N, C-alpha and C positions, 0 to 999 in steps of 0.2 A: 568489354564495354558493350552497351546495347548498340546493335546495328539493325537498321531497317532499310531494305533495299527494294524499291518499287520497280516494276517493269510492266510492259504490256500496253503502254500508251501509244498513241499515234494519231493519224489523221483518218477520220471516218465520216461518211456522209450522214446527213440527218436520217434517222430511222435505223441506222446501223447498230452494230454491237461491238463491244470490246470486253475482254476480261483482263483486269489488272491483278497483278500478283505482288505480294510483299514478303520477301524472305527475311525472317527474323532470326537473330542470334544474340548471344551474350546474356540471355536470361531464360528462365524456364517459361517457355512460350505458353504452355497449357495453364499456367497460374494467373494469367493476366487477361483482362478485357482488352479488346483492340477496337480501333475505329478507323474510318476513312474520313479525311477532311479535304477540302479543296479551296483553292484561291484563284479567282479570275483576275486578269490584269486590272489594276486600279481598284480592286474590291478587297474586302476583308475576308478573313477566314470563315468558311462555312462548314459546319459539321454535316456530314453526309449520312453516315451509317455507323452503327456500333454492334458489337457482338460480345457476349459474355465469355468468360474464360473457358467454359465447357463447350461452347458452340451451340447450345440449345436455345438461346434467346437472342433475337436480333431486333434492332429498331432502325428507323429510317427517317430522314427529313421528309417533310411533305412534298418537297419538290422532286424527289426521286422515288417515292413510294410506288410500288407496282411495276417499276422499270428496272431497279437495281436489286441485286441480291448479294449479301455479304455471307461469306463462309470461311471456314478455317480448316486446315489439315494438320492435326497434331503431330503425326508422324513426320511430316515434311517441314514443320515449323513455318508454315506459310499461310498468310491471310489472302483472301481473294475478294474481288469486287466484280461481279458479272453485271455489265451495263448493257441494257437493251433499249430500243426505241430512243436512241440518243437525239438530243436537241442541240441547236447551236448554243443555248444557254448553259449547256453542260461543259462547254469549253473552259478548261481550267488546268492548273497543276494539281494533281491528286497525290496526297501523301497518306501513308499509313501511320498510325499513332498508337503508341503503347500507353495504357493508363497506369496510374499509380495502383499499387496493389489494393484490391478491394474497393476501388474508388471510381467515380465518374470523372475525376480530374485527369487531364491529359498531361503526361509526363515527357514524352519523347516523340519527336517527329522525324520521319525519314526525309530524304532529299526531294522526293516527289517525281512523278512522271507526267509528262504533258499529254493531255487529251484535247484534240482539236476536232470539233464537229462542224463541218463546213461542206457546202455543195460547190 
């Protein structure tokens, strides 16, 4: 079965950085586009960033563009989100997401990792 296990979240001060990781298993990682999404308390799901199956193309929500970088390591079956210049509004549970094959549609969400940005 598909498994997506996020790690790397924690408490960080505004302006700080964190790198999130997502360990993927149960599917051929290199065949699928992946994304990061987030949910803040009382708010809906927000798409954050996505990367194509080969890792050569990435896109970002306007709210994080220029601050976050998505990447993937084929050999390690791992997706990353490098977050810099963090803001309190970035506080959320961050989940990695597997897309349907060849699709922008989101198929499977991980459990998520908490990111808290606070002074």
